Each structure stands twice: as structure tokens, then as C-alpha cells.
N, C-alpha and C positions, 0 to 999 in steps of 0.2 A: 222447633223451628228447625234449628241447626243440624239435626240430625235427619229430619226428613229431607232437606236440601241435600245433605250427601246421599242418601239415599237413590233421591232421584238421581244425581249427578251419576253414581255409578251406574244405575240402570242405563242411561243414556251412553257412557261409556262400553258398556257391555253390546246395547244394540248397532254402536258403531264400530265394536270390532267384529262381530260376526257378519256385517254386511261386507265390511271390508275381506274377512276371510272369505266367505262367499264367491266375491269378486275373485278373488285372487287365486282361489281354488279352482275357478272356471278358466282364467288366462293362463293356469299351469295347465290343463287339459287340452287347451285347443294347443298349447306349444308341442304335448309330448305328440298328439296325433299329425302334426309335420315333422317328428323325427327329434324335435329339441327337448334337451333334459330339462329345462325350467328348473335352474338351480340358481338363479338370479332376480331375472327383471320379475315376477310374481312378489317377491319380498321387499324388491324395490319401489314397485308401487303401492302395496301395502303401508310401507313404512311413510310414504309421501300422504297416504289419505290419514294415516293414523300414527302419529310420530310415536306413541308408545306402543306400539303392535304386541310385541311380544311378550307385555306384559299379562294378555288377556291370555294366553296358553295355559293349560296346568302343566306342570314340569314332570319330566321323568324323576323317578326318586332317588336316579345316582346320574349324576351329570361329570364327566372327564372332559377338560379344555387341555390342549396341547397348544402352547404360543412357543414364541423365539423367533432368532432370523432364519436358522438353516434348521432342516430336519423334522418341520412339522408335518408334512404330506407322508411320510416316510412312516413317523411312529404312528400318526391316525392310521393310515393302513395295516401295519404291524398289529394294532390294537385291536382292529375290526378285525383280522383274518384269524386271531387269538378265540376271541369272542366267537365265531364263527364257528370254528374247530370244536369249540366246548357244546355247540349248539345252543348256546346263549344269545336271545333277541335282542338286537341294539339298535337304533338308527345313529346317521352321521350324515355328515356333509361332504363326505370323501369324494363326493363327482361334482362337487360345487365348491361357489365362493368360501373365501373362508372371512369374509366382511359380515357386518350387521345384515345386510342384504341377502346374504348367503344362508347366514342362519337363519334369519325369518324364512326364508324358502323352505329350507330343509324343513321346518316347524310346519309348515303349509303343507307338504308333501306327507307328514309321517301324524298328522292328526285329525279328528272325524269333523263333521260338521259343527261341533261344538266348540272345538278347540283343544280336544282330552288326546293328549299323544297315545299313541298305541301300545307301547312299550315302555320298561321303566329303567333303561339305560340308554345314554346319548353319548356318544362320541364327537367331538367339535374341535375339530381344527381352527384356530383363532387368531387374526390377523391383530399383531401387537397394537396399531393404531386403530381399532375397532372395540379395544377392549372396554374403554369407558362405557361406549354404547351397549355391547352386548351384556356387560356384566351386571349393568344397571337391572336388569329383570333377569337374565339366566344365570344363578349363581352356582359355579362350579363346585363340586364336591371334593375333588381332585383337579392338580393342574400341572403339567410338566412344563417346564421352561428350559428349553435345549441350550438355549445360548444367546448373546445379544453381541451383536457385530455392527460394525457401520453397513447399510445397507442400502437402498435406491435412495439416489441425492434428492429425488423429488417430492419423498415419503418418509425416508427415515434414515436420514445421513448421521444423526449423532445417537447413540446409544443412550447416553445418557436422557438423551428426551424421550426415547421411547421406554428407558427404564422409570423415568416419573409418571406416566402414562399406568405403566403395570401395575407400580406400589399405589397410584390413587383407586385405580379400578377393580385391584383383586378381594376380593371381600375376606374378612379376619379369620372367617373359617374354614377357609379351601386348603385341604393338605397340599403343599406345594412340594414339588419333588424337583430337586435345583442339582445343577452343574457345578459340584464343588473345586474343577479345574478353571472355571469362569470367574476370574474375580469381578465380574461385573454383574453378572445375573445371580450370582449366591447371596448377594446381599438384599434380595426382594422381600420385602415386609421383615427386616430383621427385626425392628422395634415393636412388632405386632404378635398375638397370642397364637398364629396361625403355626399349626402342626407343619414340620420338615423333613424330608428325608433328603440326604445329600447322597449322589453316587461319583465315582471317581475311576479313572484309568490310569493303572499304573505305568510307568515307562517301560515299553515293551521291546523286545530284542528285534524286531526288524524297522523300529524306528530311527529314522536320521532329520534331524531339524533343517530346516531349510529357511533361512532368512527371507521376510517376507516384506512386502512397501508398506500392508497396513498393520500397524499394533496402535489397537483401540485403549487399551492402558498399560502403561511402563513406571508407573511410580505408586508407589504406597497407599492404599484406600484410606488408612489411617492417620498416616503422617505425610505423605505427600514427599517422601524421600522417594530415591531409585530403588525399585526392586530388584533383588539378585535370583536367577533362575536356579532353580534345582533343574528342571528340565523345561523345556520348552516343545510344544509338541506341534502347533502351529499358529500362526498371528498372537494374539496374547492367552492361548487356550495353553495349561499347564500349572507347574507347580513353583512358586516361590515363597521368598524369605525377605524380609527387610530387615536389612543392617542396623539400622536406626534402632526403632522400636520393637523389634525382634516378630511382627506379626507374620503369619502363613497362612496359606490356606485352610480352610474349614477341613477338618478329616472327613473322608467319605464313609459312609454306614454300608454302601452296598459297592464292591469294588472289582472292577474288570482286570484280573490279575497275569492273564497268559491268552494270548492270539496264535491257534493252531490252524493247521490249514484250513478245515471245514467247520470249527468251531471256537467257541470262546470259553475260557474257565472264570467264572464270576463266583466273588466270596460274600455271600450274604450274610452280613454279619456274622462271621467265624464258620460258616458251613458254604463250603465250594460246590458247585455243580457244574454240569456241561452243558451250554446250551448251542444251538444252531448258526452260527456265522450267516447274515447275509450277502455279505462282499467284503472285502478286505481294505477296504477304504475307513480309516479313522472316523470319519463322518457316522458314517455306518453303522461303526463297533458303538459309538456314542448310542446310538438311535436305540439298539439293541438294548445299551445297559439301561437309557431311560423308561423303555418299555417294561424290562424287566422288574426293576425300581417299583415300578409302580402296580405292578401285579402280585409283587411279592407282600408288598404293602396293603393291598387288597385282601389278602389271605389266600392268594394261588399257593400251592406249595411249589416246592420246586421241579418236584416231579412232573407234575403238570403243566408247568411252564415250559418245562424243556420238550415236551411231548408235542405240545401247542405250537411251539416254533419250528420243528421238524418242516421241511421243504418250505420255508417261508422266503421268499426274494423278493427284493426291488421292484416295485411295478415298473413295467416295460417302457415306459414312457422315462423312466429317468434313468433305468442302466438296464442293457443287456449286452450279450456279448454272444458269436455265431462262428463258428469256423464252416467254412465254404469253398471245397475244392482247393484246398491249399492256403487259402485265404483266412483271416480273421477280421471279423466285421465287430465293433461297438459302437453302441449308442448311449451317450451320456449328457444326461443334464446340465447346462452349464447357464445360468439363469442370467439374462442380460440386466443389466442396472446393479446386480449384486456383486462386487468386487470379490467379497469373501469366497462365495461359493463357485465361483467360477475358478479363482485362483488355485482352491481346493481341487478341481476337476484336472487344472494344468499340471498338477503335483504329483494326480495318478498317472496321466498319461505320459508323464515324464519316465514314470518308473516301468512302462511297457515296454515288451520286447519286440522287434523284429523292425523294420524298415516301414515307416509309418504316411500316410496320408490323412492330414490333420484338417477336417472340414468344418468351419464356423458357420453353421446354419443356423446361430442365436440371435441373429440381430431381432429387435422386436419388429414384426410386421402388422399387427395391430395397432396402429398408431391414432386410430380416431381422428377427432379433429385437429388436432397437433400437426400432424405431419411429418413429425421431428421427435427427437427426444433427448435429454440430456447426456452429453456424451462423456463426461468429465470421467464419470467412474472407470471408463477404459485405461486411463492413466493412473489407477489404482491397483490394475492387474500383475499380477506375476508373472509376464512373459519370459522373463530370464528362467524361469522354468524350464522353457519348451526351447531352449538353445542348443539340446543334443544332437549328435552329427547324425541319429538314425530315423528323425523327422525330416522327411525327405521335402514334401510338401504342405504348404500353410493355403488352402483354399479357401476365398473369401468370398461370402455373397450375402446378397440381403441389402436393404435398401443402405446402409450405412456401413457399406464393405470397404469404402474409401476412408472412412476414421479409421475401422481397423490396420489398414495399410500403413497409414501414417504413424499409426501410434507402435507398430510392431517395427517399420524402419527405425523410429527412433529408440529405440529399445534395443538395437543392434540386432534385429534376427537379419539372417541373411536373405538379400532382396532375391536371389536366384531361385529360392526355394518360397518365394508367394507369388502364390497365383490367384489373384483378381478379378473372378470372373463374374462378378454381380448377381446375376438372376440364378436362382436356383435350379432351372432346368440344365442351366451349364456346366453346372458341377460333374456330373458323369464323365464329360467328356476332358473334364482336366485331369481326374484320376489317372495316374500313370501305373498299370499295372503290371509292367516290366520293370518298375523303379520299385514298388512295395508291395509286402504282401500283410499290412495290419491297416485297416481302414477306421476311423474314430468320428464320428459323427456327433457334433455339440449340438445340443437342441436347448431351446428357451418352451418356457409352457406353453406360448402360442406359434410357435413354429414345429409341432409334434406333428401334424401332419407332411409339412412340408420335407422334416427330415426321414421319415418313412418312404416316400416317393423318391429321395434321395438313394437310400438302402436300398431299395427294389430294383433301381434303375442299376446300381454297381453291380448287383448281382447277376441282372442280365446281361450286363456286361461281362462279368465273369464267364458265365455261361457260352457265351456266343465266343469269349476267346479260346475257352475248352474246345469248342465244335471244331474252329479253326485249326488248331492243332492237332 
């Protein structure tokens, strides 16, 4: 009788799953007809109708997850580009949401009418907070954890909170690729049987540490004694030892040993090889190192990895640079509500040459029903990095531009260099082409369209100026 009941229940749940799948596929089809990507809403509706919706799909034979505070999107794109260059099929949520709704939408878009996926490999960018819901039904074979920092105040303000979510959510069978320079995330699943690979970056010749306002870990994770830095890269990332109990970072197995102008030298357990760099930003060096570590553990040869990374770059919504009629333009991702990511961008900008106009086109614009955002994160930003004399203009726009201005004034930024213009359309008029030769536009994930418009307006202004001369 019990077996019959269970059989009937499974049959009912399968019918429920299929009806939900067909409805969500119809919604996705209609959305694409009107030019939408259908990367969130179909999955959101499906999970509301069937909470265990993800359980109904047949899963690919190999699932790769990428999570952590910073670097998820870049690594997911690097892996996808690599597999594509190898001619290997995969599907991914690289164009969609990294929450459970986005993962569900990805399965909807890459399965047949019975919920069977069409290819045998998936690469998922996974929001840390969503890991419990996602990994309940989608068990990754491999998982890269980039790092864990203080993040968005409303969701991820405390690294320990996020660590505990990942600790609980991650299956014991998942092979973890961990950053041994991060004394928070490297302890993930420490007492579990998970296979683990640790990557690390040596102290490089071009690195100069700058003090940061945010350090999420300063005491020994074993005895709580203050740690002694061997070297600090940024925030709490680096190599440390404890003078009290002798604890040191876990040794890296795959180590970035040298950064050349266009490439990186990586030691693969005693075998050195050279791979193309995607930028000279330390965060992107870690991104390449993490991706290489995974691919090497998956069985790809150093030669295959090196050839697969040739010509790869950060997606243009996150970084681009161009030269135009004597001016240099940069577009750089600086996530709002993420003090670590934005401060890393500030440090990069501080190292640029030329006379700079820095456009803050990254205040959130898609505020929905809230029409406001928690702005305390601004006061964790390292505005001190931007006090160099070569930054001639700080151009502030977006809904919360006045909050930026107040914070910058409190940090001692020269008020004569602050141009609080408000509307995005007023930025181009504020840029003084006689004063600067380098324009840096900071964008958030939801201000890409606005930042591209600003860039094009500035290019038009440069053209007009050359015609007048």
C-alpha cells in the first residue's frame, strides 16, 4: 500500500513538473519574441508553481559551479569561452541571473519538453545566498570559490554568514577549487571528504600594498591571535602567519609565480607554463588562476589550456579600453553596494597615467518598489586611493549622486574637482577635454546602457572638437 502511494505521488509530481515546464517554456518563447532574454521570469514563475521544479530535470553528467564574492562572472565567461574554443558543447547562465530563478530559467531554455538537457556539461555562476536552494537539486561536480568578502549590506554583509551557507549547501562529493590566499573561503568543507585543490599567487614585483578600510579577517582562525602578514595583496587577501600558534596559509598547489606584460607564469605542481593575461588587475589574475586550476584538475594539458586562453579578454561590460584621437577611454565595472569590488577598481584607476576625468555612472538605477538603497557601503570605499593630483574631475551622476558627493567631501577629496551633475545626460557637458586626456567611466551591472551612452556622447564630443580645430 505504501509503495503504491509513493508511486502515485511521484506520478502526480511528474505531471505537475511537466505542466509547469511547458507553461514556462511558453512564457520564455513569448518573451524572446519581444526581444527579452527570458533569463529570470520563466524560472521565477516555475518555482512559484512547483517549489522543487529543479528536481524534475535530468542533469548533465558534468556540472561546474562558480561562486564567491567577486570574480564569478568573469570566470564563468572564461570557462565558457575555453570550452567553445575546444568545440565542446555546454550550457550556462552567463547571460542570466545567478539565483535559483536564473538557474531554473537556464534549464528551461536548454531542455526538451520532457526536461532532458541537450548537452552533458553545464557551467553555472551561483549566487552564494542561493546555494542552499540550488544545490538541493543541482549537485556540482566541480566548484570554484573565488573569495569571500563583505558584500551587499542588504544581503551579504558578513562573510561568516555566507561561509556558513556554502558550508551547509555544498555536497560532500564536490571537488572544490579554493583560494589559499583567502583565509576565509579556504576553510570551506575543511572537515568533509571533499577533494580540494588550492591555488595561490606569489608576491609579484609590480605589487604595492595600500591600506584598506575593510579587512574582514585580521586574527588567526585557529587561536584568535593577531596575524602577522608575510605580504598583503588587498583587504585580507595575502599570506600570513600566526606568532602564537604558528598557523600559516594552506600551501597552494597551483601557483601564479610571475606576471609578464601580456601573460602569466603558472606553476602546475612543479611544471611551469605561460598563459595569456586578460588584464593586469590582480583580481583578474586570480580569475585566470582559478580557471586554469579547474581545467588542469579536469585533465586538460597545459598546452591545451594555454592555446584555449589565447585572445580571451574580460567582457566589455566589465572592462574595455580604447584610444581615440589622442584620448584614452576606459569602461570599468564598479559594482554598487559592493565596497571591495569598487575599491579594487579605485586602486586600478589610481595607477593609470594621464590627466583623468572619473565618471561615477554606477549608482543603482533599477530600484524597483524601494526607490532607495542602503548607502552605508559608500563609507567602506577606499576613496583615499583617488587623491592623486592627476585625477582632475570627479563627475557624479545617478539617483544618489549627492550621497557620493557628501562621502567624498568627508574623505578630503578636493571639492574643486567634484562635478555633481545628477542626470546621466549631463555628464558629457561636464567633461573638460582641455583639462583631461583620459576618461574613465565606472558602471554597475544595471547601468551598462547608460555608461555606453555616456561613452558615445564623449566620443562625439571629441570628434566635434577635432573638427573645430
